[in-house]
Each structure stands twice: as C-alpha cells, then as structure tokens.
ZAMI-386117 format. One record per residue: residue in three letters; chain; x negated, y negated, z of N, C-alpha, C in turn; residue number from 1. Coordinates in Angstrom, 1 decimal. Example, Ala and Ser with C-alpha at 12.3 -4.5 7.8 and 13.67 -1.06 7.14 Angstrom:
// residues 2
aa:ALA; ch:A; n_c1:-13.2; n_c2:5.7; n_c3:7.8; ca_c1:-12.3; ca_c2:4.5; ca_c3:7.8; c_c1:-13.2; c_c2:3.3; c_c3:7.8; i:1
aa:SER; ch:A; n_c1:-12.8; n_c2:2.2; n_c3:7.1; ca_c1:-13.7; ca_c2:1.1; ca_c3:7.1; c_c1:-12.9; c_c2:0.0; c_c3:7.9; i:2
// end
This chain:
// residues 104
aa:UNK; ch:A; n_c1:0.8; n_c2:6.6; n_c3:34.8; ca_c1:0.0; ca_c2:7.1; ca_c3:33.8; c_c1:0.8; c_c2:7.6; c_c3:32.6; i:1
aa:UNK; ch:A; n_c1:1.9; n_c2:8.3; n_c3:32.9; ca_c1:2.7; ca_c2:8.9; ca_c3:31.8; c_c1:3.3; c_c2:7.8; c_c3:30.9; i:2
aa:UNK; ch:A; n_c1:3.8; n_c2:6.7; n_c3:31.5; ca_c1:4.3; ca_c2:5.7; ca_c3:30.6; c_c1:3.3; c_c2:5.0; c_c3:29.7; i:3
aa:UNK; ch:A; n_c1:2.1; n_c2:4.8; n_c3:30.2; ca_c1:1.0; ca_c2:4.3; ca_c3:29.4; c_c1:0.6; c_c2:5.3; c_c3:28.3; i:4
aa:UNK; ch:A; n_c1:0.5; n_c2:6.5; n_c3:28.6; ca_c1:0.2; ca_c2:7.6; ca_c3:27.6; c_c1:1.3; c_c2:7.7; c_c3:26.6; i:5
aa:UNK; ch:A; n_c1:2.6; n_c2:7.5; n_c3:27.1; ca_c1:3.7; ca_c2:7.6; ca_c3:26.1; c_c1:3.6; c_c2:6.5; c_c3:25.1; i:6
aa:UNK; ch:A; n_c1:3.3; n_c2:5.3; n_c3:25.6; ca_c1:3.2; ca_c2:4.1; ca_c3:24.7; c_c1:2.1; c_c2:4.3; c_c3:23.6; i:7
aa:UNK; ch:A; n_c1:1.0; n_c2:4.8; n_c3:24.1; ca_c1:-0.1; ca_c2:5.1; ca_c3:23.1; c_c1:0.3; c_c2:6.1; c_c3:22.1; i:8
aa:UNK; ch:A; n_c1:1.0; n_c2:7.2; n_c3:22.6; ca_c1:1.4; ca_c2:8.3; ca_c3:21.7; c_c1:2.4; c_c2:7.8; c_c3:20.7; i:9
aa:UNK; ch:A; n_c1:3.4; n_c2:7.0; n_c3:21.2; ca_c1:4.4; ca_c2:6.6; ca_c3:20.2; c_c1:3.8; c_c2:5.7; c_c3:19.2; i:10
aa:UNK; ch:A; n_c1:2.8; n_c2:4.9; n_c3:19.5; ca_c1:2.2; ca_c2:4.0; ca_c3:18.5; c_c1:1.4; c_c2:4.9; c_c3:17.6; i:11
aa:UNK; ch:A; n_c1:0.7; n_c2:5.9; n_c3:18.1; ca_c1:-0.1; ca_c2:6.8; ca_c3:17.2; c_c1:0.8; c_c2:7.7; c_c3:16.3; i:12
aa:UNK; ch:A; n_c1:2.1; n_c2:7.9; n_c3:16.7; ca_c1:3.0; ca_c2:8.7; ca_c3:15.9; c_c1:3.2; c_c2:8.1; c_c3:14.5; i:13
aa:UNK; ch:A; n_c1:3.1; n_c2:6.8; n_c3:14.4; ca_c1:3.3; ca_c2:6.1; ca_c3:13.2; c_c1:2.3; c_c2:6.5; c_c3:12.1; i:14
aa:UNK; ch:A; n_c1:1.1; n_c2:6.9; n_c3:12.6; ca_c1:0.1; ca_c2:7.2; ca_c3:11.6; c_c1:-0.1; c_c2:8.7; c_c3:11.4; i:15
aa:UNK; ch:A; n_c1:0.3; n_c2:9.5; n_c3:12.4; ca_c1:0.1; ca_c2:11.0; ca_c3:12.3; c_c1:1.5; c_c2:11.7; c_c3:12.5; i:16
aa:UNK; ch:A; n_c1:1.5; n_c2:12.9; n_c3:12.0; ca_c1:2.7; ca_c2:13.7; ca_c3:12.3; c_c1:2.6; c_c2:14.2; c_c3:13.7; i:17
aa:UNK; ch:A; n_c1:3.8; n_c2:14.5; n_c3:14.3; ca_c1:3.9; ca_c2:14.9; ca_c3:15.7; c_c1:3.0; c_c2:16.1; c_c3:16.0; i:18
aa:UNK; ch:A; n_c1:3.1; n_c2:17.1; n_c3:15.1; ca_c1:2.4; ca_c2:18.4; ca_c3:15.3; c_c1:0.9; c_c2:18.2; c_c3:15.3; i:19
aa:UNK; ch:A; n_c1:0.4; n_c2:17.3; n_c3:14.4; ca_c1:-1.0; ca_c2:17.1; ca_c3:14.3; c_c1:-1.5; c_c2:16.3; c_c3:15.5; i:20
aa:UNK; ch:A; n_c1:-0.7; n_c2:15.3; n_c3:15.9; ca_c1:-1.1; ca_c2:14.5; ca_c3:17.1; c_c1:-1.1; c_c2:15.4; c_c3:18.4; i:21
aa:UNK; ch:A; n_c1:-0.1; n_c2:16.2; n_c3:18.5; ca_c1:0.0; ca_c2:17.1; ca_c3:19.7; c_c1:-1.2; c_c2:18.0; c_c3:19.8; i:22
aa:UNK; ch:A; n_c1:-1.5; n_c2:18.6; n_c3:18.6; ca_c1:-2.7; ca_c2:19.6; ca_c3:18.6; c_c1:-4.0; c_c2:18.8; c_c3:18.9; i:23
aa:UNK; ch:A; n_c1:-4.2; n_c2:17.6; n_c3:18.4; ca_c1:-5.4; ca_c2:16.8; ca_c3:18.7; c_c1:-5.5; c_c2:16.5; c_c3:20.2; i:24
aa:UNK; ch:A; n_c1:-4.4; n_c2:16.1; n_c3:20.8; ca_c1:-4.4; ca_c2:15.8; ca_c3:22.2; c_c1:-4.7; c_c2:17.0; c_c3:23.0; i:25
aa:UNK; ch:A; n_c1:-4.0; n_c2:18.1; n_c3:22.8; ca_c1:-4.2; ca_c2:19.3; ca_c3:23.6; c_c1:-5.6; c_c2:19.9; c_c3:23.4; i:26
aa:UNK; ch:A; n_c1:-6.2; n_c2:19.7; n_c3:22.3; ca_c1:-7.6; ca_c2:20.2; ca_c3:22.1; c_c1:-8.6; c_c2:19.4; c_c3:22.8; i:27
aa:UNK; ch:A; n_c1:-8.3; n_c2:18.1; n_c3:23.0; ca_c1:-9.3; ca_c2:17.2; ca_c3:23.6; c_c1:-9.0; c_c2:16.9; c_c3:25.1; i:28
aa:UNK; ch:A; n_c1:-7.8; n_c2:17.1; n_c3:25.6; ca_c1:-7.5; ca_c2:16.8; ca_c3:26.9; c_c1:-6.9; c_c2:18.0; c_c3:27.6; i:29
aa:UNK; ch:A; n_c1:-7.3; n_c2:18.3; n_c3:28.8; ca_c1:-6.7; ca_c2:19.4; ca_c3:29.6; c_c1:-5.3; c_c2:18.9; c_c3:30.1; i:30
aa:UNK; ch:A; n_c1:-4.2; n_c2:19.5; n_c3:29.6; ca_c1:-2.9; ca_c2:19.0; ca_c3:30.1; c_c1:-2.2; c_c2:20.1; c_c3:30.9; i:31
aa:UNK; ch:A; n_c1:-1.5; n_c2:19.7; n_c3:31.9; ca_c1:-0.7; ca_c2:20.6; ca_c3:32.6; c_c1:0.5; c_c2:21.1; c_c3:31.7; i:32
aa:UNK; ch:A; n_c1:1.1; n_c2:22.2; n_c3:32.0; ca_c1:2.2; ca_c2:22.7; ca_c3:31.2; c_c1:3.3; c_c2:21.7; c_c3:31.2; i:33
aa:UNK; ch:A; n_c1:3.6; n_c2:21.1; n_c3:32.4; ca_c1:4.7; ca_c2:20.1; ca_c3:32.5; c_c1:4.4; c_c2:18.9; c_c3:31.7; i:34
aa:UNK; ch:A; n_c1:3.2; n_c2:18.3; n_c3:31.7; ca_c1:2.9; ca_c2:17.2; ca_c3:30.9; c_c1:2.9; c_c2:17.5; c_c3:29.4; i:35
aa:UNK; ch:A; n_c1:2.4; n_c2:18.7; n_c3:29.1; ca_c1:2.5; ca_c2:19.1; ca_c3:27.7; c_c1:3.9; c_c2:19.2; c_c3:27.2; i:36
aa:UNK; ch:A; n_c1:4.8; n_c2:19.7; n_c3:28.0; ca_c1:6.2; ca_c2:19.8; ca_c3:27.5; c_c1:6.8; c_c2:18.4; c_c3:27.4; i:37
aa:UNK; ch:A; n_c1:6.5; n_c2:17.5; n_c3:28.3; ca_c1:7.0; ca_c2:16.1; ca_c3:28.2; c_c1:6.5; c_c2:15.4; c_c3:27.0; i:38
aa:UNK; ch:A; n_c1:5.2; n_c2:15.6; n_c3:26.7; ca_c1:4.6; ca_c2:15.0; ca_c3:25.5; c_c1:5.3; c_c2:15.6; c_c3:24.2; i:39
aa:UNK; ch:A; n_c1:5.5; n_c2:16.9; n_c3:24.2; ca_c1:6.1; ca_c2:17.5; ca_c3:23.1; c_c1:7.5; c_c2:16.9; c_c3:22.8; i:40
aa:UNK; ch:A; n_c1:8.3; n_c2:16.7; n_c3:23.9; ca_c1:9.6; ca_c2:16.1; ca_c3:23.8; c_c1:9.5; c_c2:14.7; c_c3:23.2; i:41
aa:UNK; ch:A; n_c1:8.6; n_c2:13.9; n_c3:23.7; ca_c1:8.5; ca_c2:12.5; ca_c3:23.2; c_c1:8.1; c_c2:12.5; c_c3:21.8; i:42
aa:UNK; ch:A; n_c1:7.1; n_c2:13.4; n_c3:21.4; ca_c1:6.6; ca_c2:13.4; ca_c3:20.0; c_c1:7.7; c_c2:13.9; c_c3:19.0; i:43
aa:UNK; ch:A; n_c1:8.5; n_c2:14.9; n_c3:19.5; ca_c1:9.4; ca_c2:15.5; ca_c3:18.6; c_c1:10.8; c_c2:14.7; c_c3:18.5; i:44
aa:UNK; ch:A; n_c1:10.9; n_c2:13.6; n_c3:19.3; ca_c1:12.1; ca_c2:12.8; ca_c3:19.4; c_c1:12.1; c_c2:11.8; c_c3:18.3; i:45
aa:UNK; ch:A; n_c1:11.2; n_c2:11.8; n_c3:17.3; ca_c1:11.2; ca_c2:10.9; ca_c3:16.2; c_c1:12.5; c_c2:11.0; c_c3:15.4; i:46
aa:UNK; ch:A; n_c1:12.8; n_c2:9.9; n_c3:14.8; ca_c1:14.0; ca_c2:9.9; ca_c3:13.9; c_c1:13.9; c_c2:10.9; c_c3:12.8; i:47
aa:UNK; ch:A; n_c1:15.0; n_c2:11.5; n_c3:12.5; ca_c1:15.0; ca_c2:12.3; ca_c3:11.3; c_c1:15.1; c_c2:11.5; c_c3:10.1; i:48
aa:UNK; ch:A; n_c1:14.4; n_c2:11.9; n_c3:9.0; ca_c1:14.4; ca_c2:11.2; ca_c3:7.8; c_c1:15.0; c_c2:12.1; c_c3:6.7; i:49
aa:UNK; ch:A; n_c1:15.5; n_c2:11.4; n_c3:5.6; ca_c1:16.0; ca_c2:12.1; ca_c3:4.5; c_c1:15.0; c_c2:11.9; c_c3:3.3; i:50
aa:UNK; ch:A; n_c1:14.8; n_c2:12.9; n_c3:2.6; ca_c1:13.9; ca_c2:12.8; ca_c3:1.4; c_c1:14.7; c_c2:12.5; c_c3:0.2; i:51
aa:UNK; ch:A; n_c1:14.1; n_c2:11.7; n_c3:-0.7; ca_c1:14.7; ca_c2:11.5; ca_c3:-2.0; c_c1:13.6; c_c2:11.1; c_c3:-3.0; i:52
aa:UNK; ch:A; n_c1:14.0; n_c2:11.3; n_c3:-4.3; ca_c1:13.0; ca_c2:11.0; ca_c3:-5.3; c_c1:13.3; c_c2:9.6; c_c3:-5.9; i:53
aa:UNK; ch:A; n_c1:12.3; n_c2:8.8; n_c3:-6.1; ca_c1:12.5; ca_c2:7.4; ca_c3:-6.6; c_c1:11.6; c_c2:7.3; c_c3:-7.8; i:54
aa:UNK; ch:A; n_c1:12.2; n_c2:6.8; n_c3:-8.9; ca_c1:11.4; ca_c2:6.6; ca_c3:-10.1; c_c1:11.1; c_c2:5.1; c_c3:-10.1; i:55
aa:UNK; ch:A; n_c1:9.8; n_c2:4.8; n_c3:-10.3; ca_c1:9.3; ca_c2:3.4; ca_c3:-10.3; c_c1:8.3; c_c2:3.3; c_c3:-11.4; i:56
aa:UNK; ch:A; n_c1:8.4; n_c2:2.1; n_c3:-12.2; ca_c1:7.5; ca_c2:2.0; ca_c3:-13.3; c_c1:6.1; c_c2:1.7; c_c3:-12.7; i:57
aa:UNK; ch:A; n_c1:5.1; n_c2:2.0; n_c3:-13.5; ca_c1:3.7; ca_c2:2.0; ca_c3:-13.1; c_c1:3.2; c_c2:0.6; c_c3:-12.5; i:58
aa:UNK; ch:A; n_c1:3.6; n_c2:-0.5; n_c3:-13.1; ca_c1:3.2; ca_c2:-1.8; ca_c3:-12.7; c_c1:3.8; c_c2:-2.1; c_c3:-11.3; i:59
aa:UNK; ch:A; n_c1:5.1; n_c2:-1.7; n_c3:-11.1; ca_c1:5.7; ca_c2:-1.9; ca_c3:-9.8; c_c1:5.0; c_c2:-1.1; c_c3:-8.7; i:60
aa:UNK; ch:A; n_c1:4.7; n_c2:0.2; n_c3:-9.1; ca_c1:4.1; ca_c2:1.1; ca_c3:-8.1; c_c1:2.7; c_c2:0.6; c_c3:-7.7; i:61
aa:UNK; ch:A; n_c1:1.9; n_c2:0.1; n_c3:-8.7; ca_c1:0.6; ca_c2:-0.5; ca_c3:-8.4; c_c1:0.7; c_c2:-1.7; c_c3:-7.5; i:62
aa:UNK; ch:A; n_c1:1.7; n_c2:-2.5; n_c3:-7.7; ca_c1:1.9; ca_c2:-3.7; ca_c3:-6.8; c_c1:2.3; c_c2:-3.2; c_c3:-5.4; i:63
aa:UNK; ch:A; n_c1:3.1; n_c2:-2.2; n_c3:-5.3; ca_c1:3.5; ca_c2:-1.7; ca_c3:-3.9; c_c1:2.3; c_c2:-1.1; c_c3:-3.2; i:64
aa:UNK; ch:A; n_c1:1.5; n_c2:-0.3; n_c3:-4.0; ca_c1:0.3; ca_c2:0.3; ca_c3:-3.4; c_c1:-0.7; c_c2:-0.8; c_c3:-2.9; i:65
aa:UNK; ch:A; n_c1:-0.9; n_c2:-1.8; n_c3:-3.7; ca_c1:-1.8; ca_c2:-2.9; ca_c3:-3.3; c_c1:-1.2; c_c2:-3.6; c_c3:-2.1; i:66
aa:UNK; ch:A; n_c1:0.1; n_c2:-3.9; n_c3:-2.0; ca_c1:0.7; ca_c2:-4.5; ca_c3:-0.9; c_c1:0.5; c_c2:-3.7; c_c3:0.4; i:67
aa:UNK; ch:A; n_c1:0.7; n_c2:-2.4; n_c3:0.2; ca_c1:0.6; ca_c2:-1.4; ca_c3:1.3; c_c1:-0.8; c_c2:-1.4; c_c3:1.9; i:68
aa:UNK; ch:A; n_c1:-1.8; n_c2:-1.4; n_c3:1.0; ca_c1:-3.2; ca_c2:-1.4; ca_c3:1.4; c_c1:-3.5; c_c2:-2.7; c_c3:2.1; i:69
aa:UNK; ch:A; n_c1:-3.0; n_c2:-3.9; n_c3:1.6; ca_c1:-3.2; ca_c2:-5.1; ca_c3:2.3; c_c1:-2.7; c_c2:-5.2; c_c3:3.7; i:70
aa:UNK; ch:A; n_c1:-1.6; n_c2:-4.4; n_c3:4.0; ca_c1:-1.0; ca_c2:-4.4; ca_c3:5.3; c_c1:-1.4; c_c2:-3.1; c_c3:6.1; i:71
aa:UNK; ch:A; n_c1:-2.3; n_c2:-2.4; n_c3:5.6; ca_c1:-2.8; ca_c2:-1.1; ca_c3:6.3; c_c1:-1.6; c_c2:-0.2; c_c3:6.5; i:72
aa:UNK; ch:A; n_c1:-0.8; n_c2:0.0; n_c3:5.5; ca_c1:0.3; ca_c2:1.0; ca_c3:5.6; c_c1:0.1; c_c2:2.0; c_c3:4.5; i:73
aa:UNK; ch:A; n_c1:0.8; n_c2:3.1; n_c3:4.6; ca_c1:0.9; ca_c2:4.0; ca_c3:3.5; c_c1:1.9; c_c2:3.5; c_c3:2.5; i:74
aa:UNK; ch:A; n_c1:1.8; n_c2:4.0; n_c3:1.3; ca_c1:2.8; ca_c2:3.6; ca_c3:0.3; c_c1:4.2; c_c2:3.9; c_c3:0.7; i:75
aa:UNK; ch:A; n_c1:4.4; n_c2:5.1; n_c3:1.3; ca_c1:5.7; ca_c2:5.4; ca_c3:1.8; c_c1:6.2; c_c2:4.5; c_c3:2.9; i:76
aa:UNK; ch:A; n_c1:5.3; n_c2:4.2; n_c3:3.8; ca_c1:5.6; ca_c2:3.3; ca_c3:4.9; c_c1:6.0; c_c2:1.9; c_c3:4.4; i:77
aa:UNK; ch:A; n_c1:5.3; n_c2:1.5; n_c3:3.4; ca_c1:5.6; ca_c2:0.1; ca_c3:2.8; c_c1:6.9; c_c2:0.1; c_c3:2.1; i:78
aa:UNK; ch:A; n_c1:7.3; n_c2:1.2; n_c3:1.4; ca_c1:8.6; ca_c2:1.3; ca_c3:0.8; c_c1:9.7; c_c2:1.3; c_c3:1.9; i:79
aa:UNK; ch:A; n_c1:9.5; n_c2:2.0; n_c3:3.0; ca_c1:10.5; ca_c2:2.0; ca_c3:4.1; c_c1:10.6; c_c2:0.6; c_c3:4.7; i:80
aa:UNK; ch:A; n_c1:9.5; n_c2:-0.1; n_c3:4.8; ca_c1:9.6; ca_c2:-1.4; ca_c3:5.4; c_c1:10.3; c_c2:-2.3; c_c3:4.5; i:81
aa:UNK; ch:A; n_c1:10.0; n_c2:-2.3; n_c3:3.2; ca_c1:10.7; ca_c2:-3.1; ca_c3:2.2; c_c1:12.2; c_c2:-2.9; c_c3:2.2; i:82
aa:UNK; ch:A; n_c1:12.6; n_c2:-1.6; n_c3:2.2; ca_c1:14.0; ca_c2:-1.3; ca_c3:2.2; c_c1:14.7; c_c2:-1.8; c_c3:3.5; i:83
aa:UNK; ch:A; n_c1:14.0; n_c2:-1.5; n_c3:4.7; ca_c1:14.6; ca_c2:-2.0; ca_c3:6.0; c_c1:14.7; c_c2:-3.5; c_c3:6.0; i:84
aa:UNK; ch:A; n_c1:13.7; n_c2:-4.2; n_c3:5.6; ca_c1:13.8; ca_c2:-5.7; ca_c3:5.6; c_c1:14.9; c_c2:-6.2; c_c3:4.7; i:85
aa:UNK; ch:A; n_c1:15.1; n_c2:-5.5; n_c3:3.5; ca_c1:16.2; ca_c2:-6.0; ca_c3:2.6; c_c1:17.5; c_c2:-5.7; c_c3:3.3; i:86
aa:UNK; ch:A; n_c1:17.7; n_c2:-4.6; n_c3:3.9; ca_c1:18.9; ca_c2:-4.3; ca_c3:4.6; c_c1:19.2; c_c2:-5.2; c_c3:5.8; i:87
aa:UNK; ch:A; n_c1:18.1; n_c2:-5.6; n_c3:6.5; ca_c1:18.2; ca_c2:-6.5; ca_c3:7.6; c_c1:18.7; c_c2:-7.9; c_c3:7.2; i:88
aa:UNK; ch:A; n_c1:18.0; n_c2:-8.3; n_c3:6.1; ca_c1:18.4; ca_c2:-9.7; ca_c3:5.6; c_c1:19.8; c_c2:-9.7; c_c3:5.0; i:89
aa:UNK; ch:A; n_c1:20.3; n_c2:-8.6; n_c3:4.5; ca_c1:21.6; ca_c2:-8.6; ca_c3:4.0; c_c1:22.6; c_c2:-8.2; c_c3:5.1; i:90
aa:UNK; ch:A; n_c1:22.1; n_c2:-8.1; n_c3:6.3; ca_c1:23.0; ca_c2:-7.7; ca_c3:7.5; c_c1:23.8; c_c2:-6.4; c_c3:7.2; i:91
aa:UNK; ch:A; n_c1:23.1; n_c2:-5.4; n_c3:6.7; ca_c1:23.7; ca_c2:-4.2; ca_c3:6.4; c_c1:23.1; c_c2:-3.0; c_c3:7.2; i:92
aa:UNK; ch:A; n_c1:22.2; n_c2:-3.3; n_c3:8.1; ca_c1:21.7; ca_c2:-2.3; ca_c3:9.0; c_c1:22.7; c_c2:-1.9; c_c3:10.0; i:93
aa:UNK; ch:A; n_c1:22.9; n_c2:-0.6; n_c3:10.3; ca_c1:23.8; ca_c2:-0.2; ca_c3:11.3; c_c1:23.4; c_c2:-0.7; c_c3:12.7; i:94
aa:UNK; ch:A; n_c1:24.4; n_c2:-1.0; n_c3:13.5; ca_c1:24.2; ca_c2:-1.6; ca_c3:14.8; c_c1:23.5; c_c2:-0.5; c_c3:15.7; i:95
aa:UNK; ch:A; n_c1:22.5; n_c2:-0.9; n_c3:16.5; ca_c1:21.9; ca_c2:0.0; ca_c3:17.4; c_c1:22.8; c_c2:0.2; c_c3:18.6; i:96
aa:UNK; ch:A; n_c1:22.6; n_c2:1.4; n_c3:19.3; ca_c1:23.4; ca_c2:1.7; ca_c3:20.5; c_c1:23.2; c_c2:0.6; c_c3:21.5; i:97
aa:UNK; ch:A; n_c1:24.2; n_c2:0.2; n_c3:22.2; ca_c1:24.0; ca_c2:-0.8; ca_c3:23.2; c_c1:24.0; c_c2:-2.2; c_c3:22.7; i:98
aa:UNK; ch:A; n_c1:23.9; n_c2:-2.4; n_c3:21.5; ca_c1:23.8; ca_c2:-3.8; ca_c3:20.9; c_c1:25.2; c_c2:-4.4; c_c3:20.8; i:99
aa:UNK; ch:A; n_c1:25.4; n_c2:-5.5; n_c3:21.3; ca_c1:26.7; ca_c2:-6.2; ca_c3:21.3; c_c1:27.0; c_c2:-6.8; c_c3:19.9; i:100
aa:UNK; ch:A; n_c1:28.2; n_c2:-6.8; n_c3:19.5; ca_c1:28.6; ca_c2:-7.4; ca_c3:18.3; c_c1:28.5; c_c2:-8.9; c_c3:18.4; i:101
aa:UNK; ch:A; n_c1:28.0; n_c2:-9.5; n_c3:17.3; ca_c1:27.9; ca_c2:-11.0; ca_c3:17.3; c_c1:29.3; c_c2:-11.6; c_c3:17.3; i:102
aa:UNK; ch:A; n_c1:29.5; n_c2:-12.6; n_c3:18.0; ca_c1:30.7; ca_c2:-13.4; ca_c3:18.0; c_c1:30.7; c_c2:-14.4; c_c3:17.0; i:103
aa:UNK; ch:A; n_c1:31.8; n_c2:-14.6; n_c3:16.2; ca_c1:31.8; ca_c2:-15.6; ca_c3:15.2; c_c1:32.2; c_c2:-16.9; c_c3:15.7; i:104
// end
C-alpha cells in the first residue's frame, strides 16, 4: 500500500507544493503518526532549487506560455523542461549517482 501511495504522491508533487499536498492528504485521510511521518519525509525529499531572475522579451514569453499551456505545464515548469532538454542534448547534465560512464 505504501509504495502505491508513494508513487501517487510523487506524481502529485509535480503540481502541488509539498506542504499543500500533505495538508490536503491529512485533512481527507486518517493517517497513523508513522505513516504521516513517512509521507512527510517523501514529500520533503524533493530536489532543492535555486531562484533567479530571467528577462525575456514579450513575444518570447507569449510563445513559452502558449507552449506550456499546450503541454499542461506551468510556465516555470516549461522553462525548466526547455533548459533541461537543452543541457541533455548538449550532454552537459551532471551524471546521476550510480550511472556508469559511457565508454568511447
């Protein structure tokens, strides 16, 4: 049960903040203290992000917002996806833990 719930919660975290999601769950579901603490750990284990200001001209921003709406993402989520994809294509993303180096 816990692994299934964890999967659903991790998917839901993409659309909601951890605190909002945890409060929604605890208000609708009677959770044991042990399960509540486990869920809190899972929800709070999200990656830390850094904030920065980005200046974008109005036409570009309109195009990004339209693209985000087409893919059911927030504008911020769309920008993160665009940046991640560009880094992946340029092979500049840092290696994940446990990932073996590619042999030439």
